[in-house]
GUKOL-525388 format. One record per residue: y, x, z of N, C-alpha, C in turn; residue in one letter. Coordinates in steps of 0.2 Angstrom, whole numbers, plus 5000, padded with zeros to 4 digits. Layout:
BEGIN
YXZYXZYXZA ...
//
This chain:
BEGIN
499450045000500050005000500650045000X 501250014998501850054998502350025003X 502750065006503350045010503950085009X 504550045009505150085008505450105015X 505650175015505950205020506650225018X 507150185019507850195016507750195009X 507950245005507950244998507250284996X 506850305001506250344999505650305000X 505250314995504550274996504050324997X 503650315002503150365004502450325006X 501950355006501350325007501250325015X 500950275018500850265025500550325028X 500150365025499750425027500250475028X 500750485023501250535024501750515030X 501850455030502350435036502050445043X 501450435043501050445050501050515052X 500950555046500850625047501550655050X 502050635046502750655048502950635055X 502750565057502950545064502550585069X 501950595068501550635073501750705074X 501950735068502250805069502850805073X 503250755071503950755074503850745082X 503450695084503250685091502950745095X 502550775092502250835095502750885096X 503150905091503650955092504150935097X 504350875097504750855102504450855109X 503850835110503550845116503450915119X 503250955114503251025116503851055118X 504351035115505051065116505251035123X 505150975124505250945131504950985137X 504250995136503851025141504151095142X 504251135137504551205137505251205141X 505651155139506251145143506251135150X 505751085152505751065159505351125163X 504951165160504551215163504851285163X 505451285161505751355160505751385167X 506051355172506051375179505451395182X 504951345181504251365183503951425180X 504051435174503751485170504051555173X 504751555174505151605176504851625184X 504751575188504551585194503851615194X 503351595190502651615190502751695188X 503151705182503151775179503451825185X 503951795188504251845193503751855199X 503451805201502951805206502451855205X 502151855199501551895197501851965196X 502451975194502752045193502752075200X 503052035205503052065212502452075215X 501952025214501252035217500952105214X 501052115208500752175205501052235208X 501752235209502052285212501752305219X 501552255223501252275230500552285229X 500252255224499552275222499452355220X 500052375217500052445215499952495221X 500252475227500152515233499452525235X 499052465235498352475236497952505231X 498152495224497752525219497852595219X 498352625222498452695222497952725226X 497652695231497152725235496452685234X 496452655228495752635225495552565227X 496052525230495852455232496052415227X 495552385223495752355217495452285216X 494852275220494452215218494352165224X 494052105223493952065228493152045227X 492852025233492152005233492051935230X 492451895231492451825229492851815223X 492751765219493051745213493651705215X 494251715211494851675212494651595210X 494151585207494051515205493751475211X 493451515216493251485222493751455226X 494251495228494851475231495451525229X 496051495228496651535226496951575231X 496751575237497051615243497651575245X 498051615250498551585253499051645256X 499651625257500051675260500151665268X 500251715272500351715279500651775281X 500951775287501251835290500751865295X 500551925294500151965299500452005303X 500352005310500652055315501352045315X 501651985315502351975316502451995323X 502051985328502052015335501452055336X 501452105340500852145341500352105345X 500552055349500052015353499751965348X 499951965342499551915337498851955335X 498752015337498152055335497752075341X 497252035343496852045349496152075347X 496052135350495352165349494952175355X 494352155355493952165361493352205358X 493252255362492652305360492052275362X 491452285358490852255359490352315361X 490152325367489752375369489052385365X 488652435366488052445363487552395365X 487652365371487152305373487452245371X 487952235367488152175365488752145370X 488852175375489352145380490052155377X 490452105377491152105375491652125381X 492052175379492452195385493052145385X 493152115391493652065392493952075399X 494552075400494952075406494952005409X 494651995414494551925417494951925424X 495051985427495351985434495652055435X 496152055439496452125441496252145448X 495752105451495552125457494952175457X 494752205463494152245463493552205464X 493152195459492652145459492052175463X 492052245465491452275468491452245475X 492052215478492052185484491952235490X 492352295490492352335495492652305501X 492252305507492552275513493052325517X 493352305522493952335525493652405528X 493052405530492752455533492652515528X 492352495522492252545517492952575515X 493452535514494152565512494352605518X 494252585524494552625530494252695530X 493552695529493152755529493452805524X 493552775518493852825513494452845515X 494952805517495552835519495552875525X 495052865530494952915535494752985533X 494352985528494153055525494753085523X 495253055519495853085517496253105522X 496353065527496853085533496553135537X 495853135538495553195541495653255538X 495653255531495653315527496353345528X 496853295528497553315528497753355535X 497453315541497553345547497153415548X 496553415545496253485546496653535542X 496953515536497353565533497953585537X 498253545541498753565545498553605550X 497953595553497753635559497553705557X 497353715551497253785549497853825549X 498453795548499053835549499153855556X 498853825561499053835568498353855571X 498153915572497553935575497453905582X 497953905586497953875593498353815593X 498153755591498653695591499053685597X 498753695603499053685609499653735610X 499453805609499953855610500553845605X 500353835599500853835594501253765593X 501053715596501353645595502053645599X 502553635596503253635599503253575604X 503653595610503653545615504353495613X 504253435616504853395615505353415620X 505953395619506553415623506453405630X 506153355632506053335639505453365642X 505053405638504453435640503953395642X 503953335639503353285640502953275634X 502453245635501953235629501953155628X 501853145621501853075620501153045622X 501152985624500552945625500352905619X 499752925617499552885611499452815611X 499452785617499352715618500052685619X 500552725619501252705620501452665614X 501652605615501952565609502452595606X 502952625609503552655606503352715602X 502852745603502652805599502252785593X 502052715592501752695586502252695581X 502852675582503352665577503952705579X 503952765577504552815580505152785578X 505652775583506252755582506852805582X 507452785582507952835582507952885588X 507752855594507752905600507252955599X 506652945596506152995595506353045590X 506753025585506953075580507453125583X 507853095588508353135591508053195595X 507353175598507053225602506853285598X 507353325596507253385592507053445597X 506553485595506353535599506853595598X 506753645602507153705601506953745595X 506353735593506153765586506453735580X 506553665581506853625575507653645575X 507953655581508653675581508753745578X 508253785579508353855576508253855569X 507753805566507653805559508253775556X 508553725559509153695556509753745555X 509753795560510353845560510153895554X 509553905553509353955548509453925541X 509453855540509453825534510253815532X 510653805537511353785535511653835531X 511653895532511953945527511753935520X 511153915519510853915512510953845508X 510953785512510953725509511553685512X 511953705517512453665520512253625526X 512653605530512553565536512153495535X 512453465530512253395529511453395527X 511353435522510653445519510153475524X 510453515528509953545533509753495538X 510253455541510153405546509653355543X 509753335536509253285533508553305533X 508453375531507853405531507453405538X 507853425543507553435549507453365552X 507853315551507753245553507053225550X 506953235544506253215541505653245544X 505753315545505253355548505053325555X 505653315559505553295566505153225566X 505353185562505053115562504353125561X 504053155556503353165555503053205560X 503353255563503053295568502953255575X 503453215576503353165582502753125581X 502653095575502053055573501453095574X 501453155571500853195571500553205578X 501053225582500953235589500653175593X 500953115592500753055595500053035593X 499853055587499153035585498653085585X 498753145588498253195588497653185591X 497553135596496953115599496653055596X 496953025591496652965588496752965580X 496553015577496753025570496552975566X 495852955566495552905562495752835562X 496152815567496352745568497152745567X 497452785572498152775572498552805566X 498252865564498652895558498552855552X 497952825551497852785545498452735544X 498652705550499152645549499852675548X 499952745549500652765548500752805542X 500252855540500352895534500252855528X 500752855523500752825517500252865512X 499852825509499352855504499652895498X 499252925494499552965489499952915484X 500452935481500852905476501252845478X 501352835485501752785488502252815493X 502852795493503352815497503452895498X 503452925492503552995492504253015494X 504752975494505352995496505453005503X 504952975507504952975514504553045517X 504153075512503753125514504053195513X 504653195510504953255508505753245508X 506153305508506853295508507053345502X 507453315497507653355491508353385492X 508353445492509053475493509453465486X 510153475487510553465481510353525476X 510553505470510453555464510753625466X 510353675465510553745467510453785460X 510953805457510953845451510753915452X 510853945458510754015459509954025461X 509654055457508954065458508754105464X 509254155466509154195472509154155478X 509554105478509654055484509054015485X 508753995479508153955479507553995482X 507554055480507054105482507054115490X 507654125492507854135499507554075503X 507654015501507453955504506653955505X 506353965499505653965499505354025504X 505654075504505454135509505554105516X 506054075517506154045524505653995526X 505453955521504953895523504253935524X 504153985521503554025522503554065528X 504054075532504154115537503754085543X 503654125549503254095554503654035558X 504254035557504653985560504553915557X 504453915550504353845547503653835545X 503153885544502553865541502053825545X 502253815551501753765555501953695554X 502553685551502853615550502953595543X 503153645538503353625532503153665526X 503153645520502953675514503553655509X 503653695503504153675499503953685491X 504253655487504153665480504853655476X 504853665470505553665466505353615460X 505853575459505853535452506553525450X 506553545443507253545440507753575444X 507653635447508153675451508353645457X 507953595460508053565466507453575471X 507553615476507053625481506853565485X 506253555486506053495490505653525496X 505753505502505453525508504953465510X 504353475511503853425513503553435520X 503453385524503053395530502353415528X 502053465533501453495531500853435531X 500953375534500453325533500353305526X 500853315522500753295515500753345510X 500453405512500453465508499953445502X 499353415503498953405498499153345493X 499653315495499953265490500553285486X 500653355487501153385482500953385475X 501353375470501153375463500853435461X 501053495463500753565461500353595467X 500053545471499653575477499053625474X 499053685477498553735475498653765468X 499153745464499153765457499353845457X 499753865461500053935461499753975467X 499253955470498953985476498354035474X 498454095476497854145474497454165480X 497654145486497254165492496554135492X 496054175492495354145491495154105497X 495354115503495254075509495554005508X 496154005505496553945505496153905499X 495953935494495653895488494953865491X 494653905495493953875498494053825502X 494653825506494753775511494953705507X 495353715502495453655498494853615495X 494353655493493753625491493353595497X 493353625503493053595508493353525511X 494053525510494353465513494353405508X 494153415502494153365497493553315499X 493753255498493253195500492653205497X 492053195500491453205498491253145494X 490953145488490753095484490053075487X 489953005488489252985491488753005486X 488153025489487653055485487252995482X 487252935484486852885481487352845476X 487952865475488352835470488352865463X 488252835458488352865451488952895450X 489052955446489552995445490152965442X 490052915438490552885433490752815435X 491452805435491752735436491852705429X 491452645428491552615422492052555423X 492452545418492952485419493152465412X 493452405412493752375406494552395406X 494752425401495452445400495752395395X 496352365397496752315393497352355392X 497652355385498252385384498652345379X 499252355379499752325374500252375371X 500252375365500852415362500852485363X 500252515364500152585365499452605362X 499452665360498852695357498352725362X 497752725360497252755365497352825368X 497552865363497652935365498252945370X 498752905370499352905374499052875381X 498652825381498452795387497952845391X 497552875387497152925390497452985394X 498053005391498453055394498753025401X 499052965400499452935405498952925411X 498352895410497852885415497652945419X 497553005415497353065418497953085423X 498553075421499153095425499153045431X 499152985430499252935436498652935441X 498052945439497552945444497353015447X 497853065444497853135447497153165446X 496853165440496253205438496353275439X 495853305443495953385444495653415438X 495753485437495453515431494753515431X 494353505437493653495437493453435434X 493853375436493753315433493753305425X 494253345423494453345416493953375411X 493453415415492953445411492453395409X 492353335413491953285412492253235407X 492353245401492653205397492253185390X 491653205391491153185385491453225379X 491353195373491553225367492253195364X 492653165368493253135366493753185364X 493753245366494253295364494953275365X 495253295370495953285371496053215375X 495453185377495453125381495753135388X 495753195391496053205397495653185403X 494953175402494453155407494353075406X 494653045402494452975401493952965395X 493452935397492852925392492952855388X 492952855381493052795378492652805371X 492452745368492052745362492452745356X 493052725356493352725350494152715351X 494552735346495252725346495452655344X 495852625347496152555346496852555343X 497052505340497652495337498252505342X 498852535340499352525344499752465344X 499852435339500152365338499652315339X 499452305345498952255346498852245354X 498452195356498252195363497452205362X 497252255366496552285365496252285372X 495552275372495152295378494552335376X 494352385380493852425378493552455385X 492952475384492552505390492752575391X 492852605397493052675398492752695404X 492652765405492452795411492852845414X 492852855420493152915424492652945428X 492753015429492253055433492453045440X 492053025445492153025452492752995454X 492952935452493552905454493352835457X 493652815462493452745465493752695461X 493452635462493852575459494452565462X 494552565468495152555472495752605470X 495552665469496052715467496352705460X 495952685455496152665449496552605449X 496252555452496552485452497252485455X 497352525461497952525464498552555460X 498352605456498852635452499052605446X 498552575442498652545435498852475436X 498652445441498852365441499452355446X 499752405448500252395453500852355451X 501052365444501552325442501452245443X 500852225442500752155442500752135450X 500552175454500652165461501352165464X 501752205461502452205463502852145460X 502552115455502952055452502551995453X 502251985459501951925461502351865461X 503051875463503451815463503951805457X 503751845452504151845446503751835440X 504051825434503651815428503251885427X 502551875426502251945425502451975418X 502352035418502552075412501952075407X 502152075401501652085395501252015394X 500652025391500251975390500351935384X 500851955380501051915374501451855375X 501651845381502051785383502751795382X 503051835378503751855377503851855369X 504351825367504551825360504851885358X 505151925362505551985361505252045362X 505052085357504852155359504252165363X 504252215367503752225372503652295374X 503552305380503452375383502652395383X 502552455383501852475383501552455390X 500952425390500652405396499952425396X 499652435402498952445403498752415410X 498152385410497852355416497052365416X 496752365421496052375422495752325426X 495052325425494652275429493952285427X 493552235431492852235429492452305430X 492452325437492252395438491552395440X 491252455438490552465440490452545440X 489952565443489752645443489152655439X 489152705435488652715430488452795430X 487852805427487652875427487952915422X 488152885416488352925410489052905408X 489452945405490052935403490052905396X 490552865394490652835387490852895382X 490552895376490752945372490952915365X 491352945361491552915354490952895350X 491052835347490452805343490052765347X 490052755353489552715357489752645358X 489852615352490052545352489652505347X 489552445348489152405342489652375337X 490352365339490852345335491452315339X 491852275335492452245338492452175337X 492752135341492852065340493652055339X 493752035334494552025332494751945333X 495251935336495551865336496351875333X 496451845328497051865324497451805322X 498151805323498551755321498851765314X 498851715310499151725303499751665304X 500351685303500951635304501151615297X 501451555298501851525292501351525286X 500751495287500351485281500651445276X 500651465270500951425264500451435258X 500451385254500051385248500551385242X 500351405236500751405230501151335229X 501851345227502251285227501951235223X 501551255217501351205213500751155216X 500451185221499951155225500151095229X 500751105232501051065237501651025235X 501851035229502450995226502350925226X 502850895229502950815229502450785234X 502150825239501750795244502150785250X 501850725253502150715260501950765265X 502250765271502150815276501350805278X 501150745279500450735281499950765275X 500150745269499750775263499750845263X 500350875264500350945263499950985269X 499950955275499550985280498850975279X 498650915276497950905275497750955269X 498150965264497951015259497851085261X 498351105266498251175269497651175273X 497551125277496951125281496251135277X 496251095271495651105267495551165264X 496151195262496151265258495951315263X 496151315269495951365274495251355276X 494951295276494251295278493851315272X 494051305266493651335260493651405260X 494251435262494351505262493951535267X 493851505273493451525279492751525277X 492551475274491851465272491651525267X 492051535262491951585257491851655260X 492351665265492351725269491751745273X 491451685276490851695280490251715275X 490251675269489651685265489651745261X 490251765258490251815253490351885257X 490751885262490951945265491551975262X 491652045262492152075259491952145257X 492352175252492152245250492452295256X 491952335258492052375264492552435263X 493152415260493652475258493852505265X 494052565264494452605269495152575268X 495452555274496152525274496652565273X 497252545272497852585271498052635276X 497852615283497952655288497552725287X 497052725283496652785282497052845278X 497552815275497952865270498652875273X 498752865279499352885283499952835281X 500452845285501052805284501352805277X 501352865274501652865267501052865262X 500452855263499952845258499852905254X 499852965257499853025253499353075256X 498953065262498553105265497953135260X 497753085256497253105251497453155246X 498153155245498453205240498453275243X 498553275250498453345253497753365253X 497253315253496553335253496353365246X 496653345241496553375234496853445234X 497453455237497653525236497253565240X 496953545246496553595250495953615246X 495653565243495053575239495153625233X 495753625231495953665225496153735228X 496253745235496453805238497153815237X 497553765235498253765234498653745241X 498653795245498953775252499753765252X 500053805247500753795246500953715244X 500453695240500553625238500453575244X 499953595247499753545253500353545258X 500653605260501153605264501753565261X 501853575255502453545251502353465252X 501753435251501653365251501853345258X 501653375263501753365270502453365272X 502853415269503553425271504053385267X 503853355261504353335256504653265259X 505153245256505553185258505153125257X 505153085262504753025262505152965261X 504952905259505252845259505352815266X 505852775267505952735273505952775279X 506252835279506252875286507052865288X 507152885294507852885297508252945293X 508852925293509352975289509253045292X 509253055298509153125301508553155299X 507953125298507353155296507353165289X 507653125285507753135278508153195276X 508753205280509153265279508853325281X 508353325286507953385288507553405283X 507153355280506653365275507053395268X 507653365267508053385261508253465262X 508453475268508653545270508053595268X 507453575270506853615269506753625261X 506753565258506653565251507153615247X 507753615250508253655246508353725249X 507853755253507953815256507953875252X 507753865245507853925241508353915236X 508853865237509253845232509753895230X 509953945234510453995233510054065233X 509454065232509054135232508754155226X 508754215224508454245219507754245220X 507354205216506654195217506254255215X 506554305212506254365210506254415215X 506754405220506754455226506354425232X 505754445232505254425237505554425244X 505854485246506154485253506654435255X 507154425250507654375251507354305251X 506854295248506454225248506154215255X 505854275258505554265264506054255270X 506654295269507154285274507454215274X 507554185268507854125268507354065271X 506654075269506254025272506154035280X 506154095282506154105289506754075293X 507354085290507954065293507953985293X 507753955288507753885287507153855292X 506653885292506053865296506253855304X 506653905306506853905313507353855314X 507753835310508253775310507853715310X 507453705305507153645304506653625310X 506353675313505853665318506253635324X 506853645325507253615331507453545329X 507453525323507653455321507153405320X 506553425319505953385318505853335324X 505653275322505453225328504853245332X 504853215338504353245343503553225340X 503553175336502853155334502653185327X 503053225324502953255318502553325319X 501953315321501553375324501353415318X 501153395312500953435306501553475304X 502153435303502753475300502953525305X 502953515312503153565317502653625317X 502053615316501553665316501753715310X 501853685304501953715298502553765298X 503153735300503753775300503753825306X 503453805311503353855317503053915314X 502453905310502053965308502454005303X 502853965298503254005293503854035296X 504054015302504654055305504454125307X 503754135308503554195310503254235304X 502854195299502554225294502754185287X 503354205285503554165279503154175273X 503054125269502754125263501954125264X 501754125270500954125271500754055272X 500654015267500553945267499853925270X 499353975268498653965271498653965279X 499054015281499054025288499453965291X 499953945288500353885291499953825291X 499553805286499153745286498653755291X 498353815292497853825297498153815304X 498753815305499053805312499053735314X 498953695309498853625311498153615315X 498153565319497553555323496953545318X 496353565320495753555316495653475315X 495753435320495653365318496053335313X 496653355313497153335308496953365301X 496753425301496553455294495953425291X 495553405296494953365293495153295291X 495653265294495853205292496053205284X 496353255282496653255275496053255270X 495453295272494853295268494553225268X 494553195274494253125275494553075271X 495253085270495653035266495453045259X 495353105256495153105249494453075248X 493953085253493353055253493352985252X 493852955256493952885257494252855250X 494652895247494952875241494452875235X 494052925235493552925230493052865231X 492852855238492352795239492752725237X 493352715239493652655237493652645229X 493752695225493752695218493052675216X 492552705219491852695217491652625218X 491852595224491752535226492052475221X 492652485219492952445215492552445208X 492352505206491952505199491352475200X 490952485206490352445206490352375207X 490852345210490952275210491152245203X 491652275200491852255193491252255188X 490852305189490352325184489752285186X 489552275192488952245194488952185198X 489552165200489652105204489552115211X 489652065215489552065223489052025226X 488552005221488051955223487351985224X 487152035220486452055220486452135219X 485852165221485752235220485552245212X 485552305210485352315203485052385203X 484652395198484252465197484752515197X 484652565201485052625202485452625208X 485552565212485952565218485552605223X 485952625228485652665234485652615240X 485152615244485052575250484852625256X 485152605262484952645268484352625271X 483852665271483152645274483052675281X 483452725283483352755289484052775292X 484152765298484752785302484552795309X 484352865311484152875317484652865322X 485252875320485852855325485852785328X 485652735324485552675326484952665330X 484352695328483752685332483752715338X 484152765339484252805346484852775350X 485052715348485652695352486352705350X 486352735344487052745341487252685337X 487752695332488052645328488052655321X 487752715319487752735312488352765309X 488852785313489452805310489552885312X 489052915314489052985316488953035311X 489053015305488953065299488253055296X 488153105292487553105288486853115292X 486953155297486353165301485853105303X 485253115301484753055303484753005298X 485053005292485152955287484652965281X 484352915279483952925272484052865268X 484152875261484252825256483652825251X 483652775247483152765242483552735236X 483252745230483552715224483252655223X 483552605221483352535219482952535212X 482352515212481952515206481952435203X 481652435197481652365194481152325199X 480652355202480152315206480552295212X 480952335215481352315221481752255219X 482152255213482552195211482152135211X 481552135208481152075207480852055213X 480652095218480352075224480852045229X 481552065228482052035232482052055239X 481752115240481752145247482452175249X 482852185245483552205247484052165245X 484552155249485152115248485752165246X 486252135243486952165242487152205248X 487052165254487352195260486952265263X 486352275259486052335260486252395256X 486652385251486852435247487352485250X 487252545249487752595251488052635246X 488652665247488952715242489052775246X 488952835243489052895246489852915247X 489952945253490652975253490553045251X 490853065246490753125242490653185247X 490253225246490153285250489553335247X 489353385250488853435247488153415248X 488053365253487353345254487153275253X 487453245248487353175247486953155241X 486653105240486353085234486753035230X 486853035224487252985220486852925217X 487052875216486752815213486552845206X 485952815203485752835196486052785191X 486452735193486752695188487452725186X 487852685182488452715180488952725185X 488852705191489252715197489252795199X 488652815198488552885199488952935195X 488952915188489352955184490152945185X 490252885188490952865189491252915194X 490852935199491052985204491353055200X 490953075196491153135192491753125188X 491853065186492453045182493053055186X 493053025192493553025197493753095199X 493253135200493353205202493653245196X 493453225190493753265184494553245183X 494653185185495353165184495853205189X 495553225195495953265200495753335199X 495453355193495253425191494853465197X 494353425199493953445204493153445202X 492753475205492053475204491753465211X 491053455211490753445218490653515221X 490753575217490653635220491353655224X 491853625223492453635227492353615234X 491953565235491753545242491353595246X 491053645242490653695245491053755247X 491553765243491953825244492653815246X 492753775252493353765255493553825259X 494253845257494453905260494553905268X 494553845271494553845278493853845281X 493653895285493053905287492853845292X 493353825296493253775301493053705298X 493153695292493153625289492453625284X 492053575285491453565281491453485279X 491253475273491253405270490553395267X 490053375272489353365270489353295267X 489753245269489653185266489353135271X 489253065268489053015272488852955268X 488652905270488452845267488852785270X 489052735266489452675269489252615265X 489152565269488952495266489552475261X 489252445255489752425250490052355252X 489652305255489852245257489752235264X 490252205268490252195275490352115276X 489852085280489952015281490152015289X 490651975290490851965297490451915301X 490351925307489951885311490351835316X 490051785317490351735322491051715320X 491151695314491851675311492051605314X 492551605317492851535319493551535317X 493851475316494551465315494851405319X 495451415320495851355323496551355319X 496751295317497351285314497851255318X 498451285319498951265324499551245320X 499851195324500551175322501051195327X 501651225325502051255330502751245328X 503251255332503951255330504351315330X 504251355335504651425336504251475332X 504551505327504251555323503851615327X 504051625333503751685336503451665343X 503251605344502951585350502251605350X 501951615356501151635356500751575353X 500251595349499751535347499051545350X 498951595353498351605357498451645364X 498051645368498151675375497751745374X 498151795376497851865377497451865384X 497051915385496751915392497251915397X 497751955397498251955402498551885403X 498651845398498951775399498451735402X 497851745401497351705405497251725412X 497351785413497351805420497951775424X 498551775421499151745424499151665423X 498651635420498651565419499351545415X 499451585410500051565405499851505401X 500351465399500251405395500451415388X 500151375383500351375376500751315374X 501151315369501551265367501451255360X 500851235358500751225351500151175350X 500051145344499551085343499051105339X 498451095341497851105336497751055331X 497851065325497651015319496950995320X 496551045320495851025320495451085322X 494951085327494551135329494051155323X 493651205324493151225319492551195320X 492551125319491951085320491851045313X 491251005313491150965308491450895308X 491950885311492350825312492650805305X 492950745305493350725299494050755299X 494150805294494750845294495350795293X 495350755289495850715287496150675294X 495650645297495750605303496050645309X 495750705310496050755315496750775313X 496850785307497550815304498050755305X 497950695303498350645304498550635311X 498050635316498150625323498650675326X 498550745324498950795327499650795324X 499750775318500350765315500750715318X 500450655319500850605322501050615329X 500650655333500750675340501350725341X 501450765335502050815336502350815329X 502850775328503150765321503650815320X 503850855325504350905325504050975323X 503450985324503151055322502951055315X 503351095311503251105304502851165302X 502851215306502551275304501751275305X 501351305301500651305301500451375302X 499951385307499751445309498951445309X 498651505307497951505307497751555312X 497251535317496951585322496251595320X 496051655318495451665315495051725320X 494451715321494051765325493451785321X 493251845322492651875319492451935322X 491851955321491652025324491452065318X 491652135318491552185313491152245316X 490752275312490452335314490952395315X 490752445318491252505319491452525312X 492052555311492352585305492552535300X 492352465301492652415296493352395298X 493752385293494452365294494552295294X 494852265299495052195300495552175294X 496052225293496552205288496252195281X 495752235280495352225273494952165273X 494752145279494352075279494852025278X 495452025281495951975280496251975272X 496252035269496452035262495951995258X 495351995259494851955256494951875257X 495051865264495151795266495751765262X 496351795262496951775259497051785252X 496651835249496751855243497551885242X 497751925246498451945246498452025248X 498852065246498952135248498952145255X 498752195258498852215265499352265267X 499652295262500152345263500752325267X 501052365271501552355275502152335271X 502252355265502752345260502752265258X 502152245257502152165255502252125262X 501952145267502052105273502852105275X 503152155274503852155276504352115272X 504052085266504452045262504351965264X 503851955268503651885270504151855275X 504151785275504651745279504251715285X 504551715291504151675296504351605296X 504851585292504951505291505051495284X 505051435282505151415275504551435271X 504751445264504251475259504051545261X 503451555263503251625265503351675260X 503251665254503351715249503951705244X 504451675247505051665243505451725241X 505351775245505651845243505251875238X 504751855236504351885230504651865224X 505051815224505351795217506051835216X 506051865210506651895208507151845205X 507851865206508351815203508351835196X 
//
């Protein structure tokens, strides 16, 4: 048929074709116009995510165990507060370290405590009597030539009148002191000595009962035990004071020490409580006496005190040093520190994060529960009537805190590696899904969608696990420790020192200026004049050494060495501690392992074993009570055959990859050849691991599980208002019965999610922020941050986390204008 369109006649088919084409073009144009902003949003977001993924990819972290089609992931803020990261150590017997009380659970009765204190007081009195061979003859008389009655009530609490009773000896001592320290200071010191001398005399016949009630124990009321003379600049005057105190006139009553050019005079009762007691004494009789007067350890009591250590916002190494100082470990005690090296006498199984609240089992040699508890828990006892310190119940900052509890006596100390794993409880704040997922949804619908997504992600996390990557912490704050390892393997120590010393990103201006000064040390020097080059480096090193920060240990070691031996970079690198030098090589091993793990997952998937894989068939470390992280010793692997694949005897969780070294086997599939490819990229071969120039370092290798599956996974979804409020209770919060102000959307149960969500939302309509509290247990050496990377499908680098928001759209800063 024919139809007129204006003056043109066309067939119906041509007309329909024209109409359809016109409509399609118009529709496409409309869609493109409307979606321009969305397209720009997605493009910018992807670019930014790739930027942060590049930080991880630089250390070999490239893949995920699960597919993006299973769940798209979600954004959330990790470690917004250090108390959002809770770590409980799991002992070899499966016991979880938890701080449940600050009291002495051993239940020592008053008689036991009294007996212990009696020994200490008796030791002090015996010490005093040794200075006075004939106590009766040497004891100074009171002014009225009378003796104190031990049953006299007035003598129990010396008052002003008793202090005034100064003996003729005391008066003579005061006259000798005045020319050296002045009248006011001399009277103050003699007053202190007179007070304690009257107490000592009144208690001489009843030491074990009366003295206990009067003498303050170690570490308390030190200001009453000694008198501090004003600052004395003249060293000769200080020497004269010490000589006077050692004279026959004073030595029966007093001893002295010096701190910061201030001389302190102590009553002889407290000689053993002085900080430097016995340190500078060389008299053999004196040293033997100090050993005899030390409290005897009960023969039927095990040698080690085991307890739970809880700490906040402080690393394990610092805590170990602080505890050794606070409980006054003697040099003999410090020898009993197991294999922890530098632990200062504290035995522990593993290092725990600084920015976290952590609990772990520890041991101390021959210390009582009461000694340790009274020193480390005293802040909580002082604050009984005020808000307790720490515990995660503050929104603002936080000081370093340590507490102890759950005491017992054991025969063996705890050593590094003696743990089954760690239990993590972690808060993820301001959980958000991609804008396209929640667009045009009501509040109730949005929360329901988020809840469903979190549950799906959690289920996938339980079933699939995660690639057992070494986390970003392994590669240092600036992600370059593996580069130092490459330089060491090449024998290029100048390059290794240069990487350590070069200018870093995001450091303080002062530190950047110091590093730049070092980098430019040869700017005005003729490099052909070797002596001028050495002189310039030596001069710069001396200046830079004084300007480096207190925690820049590697840098300080290098420049200190070069200030004495310029241009000797091998010697300079060797001046760094052995543990730190080993760390650089381990970082490179970790980098190669991460690269190989990514290749194996991309090439062979994360579901099943394949021919050529390695599986661990023996680990004597585990069979003998260890945890399998002690190195290559006692481990054996086998290659997977076609028969093994068909039989189904091995799972993907049995597969291991070697940490490259001189004594490991490689997979026979293409993952094995990939190791050689990575080495070639860095211009290295396996022989370089055999010929390390540093004789103290050896790289034998090890094996590490490819896939790690978390145990005991549970989640809680929270609604809250304040971006920084606590969302779970730390151990210390539980001890103090602190409360939480947030709403559970739904516990981790098989209930109707939608019903639970609707109920929670209606009960608290003002809480718009969603948080996820997730708990899981990991074996030793597995990284919780890597586990969370798999759960969220988001980068773990600090650069990415620093861009996230605690309110509103979590990832809005990812979008470039």
